[in-house]
N, C-alpha and C positions, 0 to 999 in steps of 0.2 A: 123190832117188834112193834106191833100196832095194837092199840086198845082204846076203849072209850073211857073218858074221865067224867065222872058225875059227882057233883057236890051234894051233900044231904040237904043243905039249905035251899028252900024253894027258889029264892031269887038267884042264887048262884047256880042252880041247876040249869037255868036258861042260858047262863053265860059259859058254863064249864062243860056242857055236853058236847065234847069235841071228839073227833077221831084223830088221835095223835100217833105219830110214828117217831122212832129214833132216826137219827141221821148219821151215816147213810142207812137206809132202811135194811139193807142186807149186810149189816156190820158184823155178822157172825155171832152175835150175842142173843140170849133169850130174855133180855131185860126189858122192862116196861119203860116208856118214855116219861114217866112221872112217878111220884111216890106219895105217901100219905102226908108228908110235910107240905106238899103243894096245896092239897085240899084244905089242910089245917090253916095255912096262911090265908087262903081265900075266905075261909069262915071267919077268922079273926078280923080281917079287914072289914067284912060286912057288918060284924058286930060292933066294932069300935069306931067305924067311920061310915055310917049308913049313907051319907051323900057322896060316896066315893066317885060315882060317875061324873060329878062336876069338879072333881079335884085333880090336881097335878100329881101323877104317880110315877115313881121310879122303881123299876124292877131290876135287881142285880143277881146275876148268876142263874138265871132261868135255865132249865136243862134243855128242853126242846120246844118251849112255847106254852107249857101248861099254865103258867101264871100270866104271861103277857097276853095270850090270846083269850083267856078267860075274862080279861079286863079291857077288851077291845073298845068298848063303848067310851072308855075314858081316854083312849089314845095314849097309853103309857109309853115312857121311854124305857127300853130294855138295854142293859149293858152287860157285856160278857167278854171274857178273854178267849173264848172257845169259838173257832171258826165253825166247828161241827154243830155246836149249840145254836149259833147264829143262823146257819143255813137250815137247820132243822126247824127253827121257829118260822122262817120264811116259807119253807116247803109246807109246813102244817097250815099256815095261813092260806096258802093257795088251795090246798086240798079241802079245806073247810069253807072255801069261797068267802074269805074275810079280807078286809083291806090290808094292804101291806103294812106291817108294824114297823115302828121306829126302833130298829135293833142296831146297836153300834158297838164298836170295839171299846174296851176299857180305856184305851189310850186316846180316844177321841174326847175332846173337852165337852163338858156339860154346861148348860146355861141356866142361871136363875135358881130359885128355891123350889123345893117339892113339898107337897102337903103330906104325902105318905111314901114310905120306902118299904118295899117287900124284898127281903134280902135272904137268898138261899145261903146257908152256912158254907163258907169256903173251907177247903181242907187244910190249907197251909196257914199258920198263924202269921207268917210274914206277909202273905197276900191279904189276909184279913186286915192287918194294920195298914197296908197300902190302900185298901178300899176305903177304910175309915178316913184316911188322909186325903185321898184323891176324889172320892165320890160323896161321902156322907157329910163330913164336917163342913166343907165349903158350900153345900147345897141344902142344908137343913137349918132349922132353928128350934126353939123350945116348943113351937106349935106343930112340928112335924111328927107324924105317927111313924115310928120305926119298929118294924116287926122282923125278927130274924128267925128263920125256920130251918130245921134239919132233922134227920132221923136221930133218935136218942143215942144210938151207938156211935154217932159221929161227933157228938158234943164232948168237949174236954174242959178241964178247969181253965186252961189257957184261953179258950174262947170267951168264957165269962169274964175273965180278967180284962180282955180287950174291950168288951162291951162296957165294962165299968168306967173306962176312960171317957165315955160319952155321956153318962148320966146314971140314973137309978135303974138297975136291972131287975125286972119282974119276971121270974122264970116261968110261972104258970105250970099247969099240969101236962104230963105226957099223955098223948092221945094217939091210939093206933101206932104205937112205937115211934111217934114223932113228937118233937117239942118245938113250940113257938114261944119266943121270948120277946116281950115288949121292953123297950128302953125308953124311959122318960128322959128326954134330952135336957141337958142343963147348959145354958148359954156360956157360962164361964169355962166349962170343960170343952165345949166346941171351939171356943176361941183359943184354947191352949194347944189344940192339935197342930203339929207341925206339917209342913208340906212334905210330900213323898220324895224320897231320895233313892238313888241307885246304890247297890252294894258293889264296892270296888275292892279288888284284890289281885295279886299276882301269883301265877303258878310258876314258881321259881325254876322248877326242873326243866320247864320248856320255854321259859322266857316269854310267857304270854300274860298280858294284862287284860283283865276282864271287868266290865261294868254291867251289872245284871239288874233287870227288873225283878219285882218281887215274886212273880208266879213262875219263875224258872226252876226246874228240878234241881235240887241240891244247891240252892242259892248260897253263895258266899264261900263255896269250896268245890274243888274238883271231885265229882263222885267217883267211887272206887272202881265201878265198872268201866267208865270212860278211861280212867287212868290205866287199867289193865290193857285195854285195847291200844292205847298210845304207847305203852311199853313195848308192844310188838309191831308197831306200825312199820318199822324198818323191814319187816318180812313181806310186806305187800309189794308185789311186782305187777307192773302194767306195761303191756306191749305197745299200746297206742302212743304216738308222739304227743298228741294233744287230747288227753283223755277227758271224758265227762265224768265227774265224780259227784255223787249225790250223798249228802248227809241227811239221812231220813230220821225224822224225830229229833231234829238238831239240838234242841235246848239252847244252851249258850253258844253253840256253834264251834266248840273247840276241836271236835274231830275233823270237821271240814277245813278249819283254819290250818291245822297242822298237816293235814293231807295236802293242802294247797302249798304250804312251805316246801314239802318234800317233792311235789310234782309241780314245778314252777310254771309249766305250760298248760296245766289243767284248767278246764272250765268248771267252776264250782257252783253247785246248786244246794241250797239249804231249804228243807221242808219241815214244817211243823203246823199243828192246828192251833197253837197258842200265839196270839198276836204279840204278847210280851216276849215269848221265846224268840220269835223272828226279829223283833226289834233289838233284842240282846245279841243275837247272832250278827246282825248288821253292825252293831258297835264293835263286836269282836273282830270282824273282818276289817273294819276301818282302822282299828288300832294296831292290828298285828299283821295285816297284809296291805300296808300303805301303797296306794297307787294301783292296786290290783283291779283290773277293769272287769274281768269275766267272772263276777260274783253275782248270783241271782238268788232272790229270796221269795219263797212261795208259801202263802197261807192256804191250806187246803186239806183235802182228805188224802194225805200222804202223796203217793206217786200216781194217784188215780188218773190224773189228766196228762201224764207224761206220754209222749209218743213211744209206742212199743218198740223195743230194740234200739234205743237211742243212748243208753247209759253204759259206761264201761265198768264202773265200780259203785256199789252202794255200801255205805258205812251205817251201821244200825245198832243202837243201844236201846232196844224196844222197851217202852213203858209197859207195866202190867196193870195199869189202872187208867180209867178215864174219869176225871173228876174224882168221885169217891167210890167208884165201882171197880172192883178188882177182878181180873180175869185174863185169859190168854188170847181173847178174840182180837185184840189190837195187834199183837205180834203176828198172829196167823194172817191177818189182813195185810200187814206190812210185807210179810214174806211173799205172798201171792203177787202183790204190786211190784215188788222188786224183780220177781221172776219175769213178769211181763215187760218191765221197763228195760231190762238188761239186754245187751247184744249177745249173740252167740259167743260163748266163752267169757262173757262178762262175769264179774265176781261180786258176791254178797258176803260182807264180813259182819258177823253178829256176835256181840258180847252179851252174855246173859248169865243169870244165876244157874249154877250147875243143876240144881234140883228141878228146874223147869222142863228139862228133857227136850229142848228144841232140836237136838240133833236128829231125832226120829222124824219130826215134822219136816225139816229141811230135806232129809233123805228122800222122803216120799215125793216131795215137790221137784227137787233138782236132780236127784239120783247120784250126784257127785259131791259129797260133803266130807271134809276132814277137819280134825281139830288142830288148830294152829298152836294153841297154848292152853294151859289150864292150871288152876290152883284149887285148893279145897273149896273155894266159894264160887269161882267163875270159870267159864269156858269161853274161848274165842274160836268160833267156827267159821270156816270158809266154804261157801257153796258156789259151785261153778255151773253156769247155765250151758246146757248142751241142747241145741235146737232139735237134735234127733231123739232126745229122751222124752217119753210120754209120762207125765206125772202119774204117780200111783193113784189107783182108784180109791184107796183108803183116804188120801188127802181130799180128793174131790168129793167123795161121799160124805166125809165129815162135814164139809161146808154145806152140802145139799141137805144134810140132816137139820142144820140150823135154819136154813131157808124154809124147809118144810114146816118147822115149828113156828116160824114167823107167819107163814101163810095161815096156819091154824089159828093163831092169835088174832089175825086180821078179821077172821070170821066170828070172833067171840067178843062181844062187848062186855067188859068187866067193870061194874060200878065199884066205887070205893067202899070199903067196909064201913058199916055204921058203928058209931061209938056205943 
């Protein structure tokens, strides 16, 4: 979805009047590429640091460039764990004829101190703590202006407790259902923040040792959906002698790792849009598949860049949220990508919450779907690609409906609501 972002403040209006799109632009959602928390953060920066164009600014967790590109004149550094957010920011810079912004992975080191930090509220408290340890404490001091912003519905007591570890938390008023919090940093508290660490544990049932970064789904324990798939992995049959197996949305990589153990000659590919997830999957493969050479790790938009008809098996425990946005558009996109990437008679295994009703979606796309296993909470579905089957018009028209809505939004500039 594409829309215009305009700040109410006269100075910010010149900086923030952008045409922004989500990435990928046809992601199947009807969501905007920014929200009121972005404009509120920009307003507060203007108010509290009027000379910001001459200051060194760090932007954390920008969605698709709304903050970073609005501050282009200051040449901010933007840090994210999301490949899609990173590429969205770069794409929006190009479409608005702006200089290429400095957007980097959260795992890349920063240098020096920053005068101001604009921090979009992370969803996970573990990831929030990691960002405090990795990004904020080492690169701030008592003179740094730290502003944390998010929609009111996303704030929880745990977020405020984390912020209190840095200094005096000044909540401020909610505006347009968004809240921006200023933290007056205290040097003694900054000095007491430890360095970030990995979460280590063993999944005893499968003899797998994991070391995980903070922004990995279900950090510190095996999620019950993946466990349910693994309990039934012995039912997976592959005819190819050296199959290509893709762990799509791999997270910590345990599905691909244990599939690799079962099929020793397989070529394994791990796909995720989180840099931390891919780094974790790499550690998982290194620790649990020692000496395995044919393991490949891909940060990107799922299987979008995979050669069509080149994969034998796709294992998928699809997320139903992107950052703090909940919906089934990610799963739909993954299913379509898997269908394109699979060879004729290739297999997609999907584990999902029963109530999501993915069986119908997969039936429309593949035509050959069966339930491998189920319990009151989860179903494990197998979809087999048949090159002679034409996907249902209902599946195709559903996606066309989303794309039509996106086109209508591109034609409509929607300024932020006034306070």
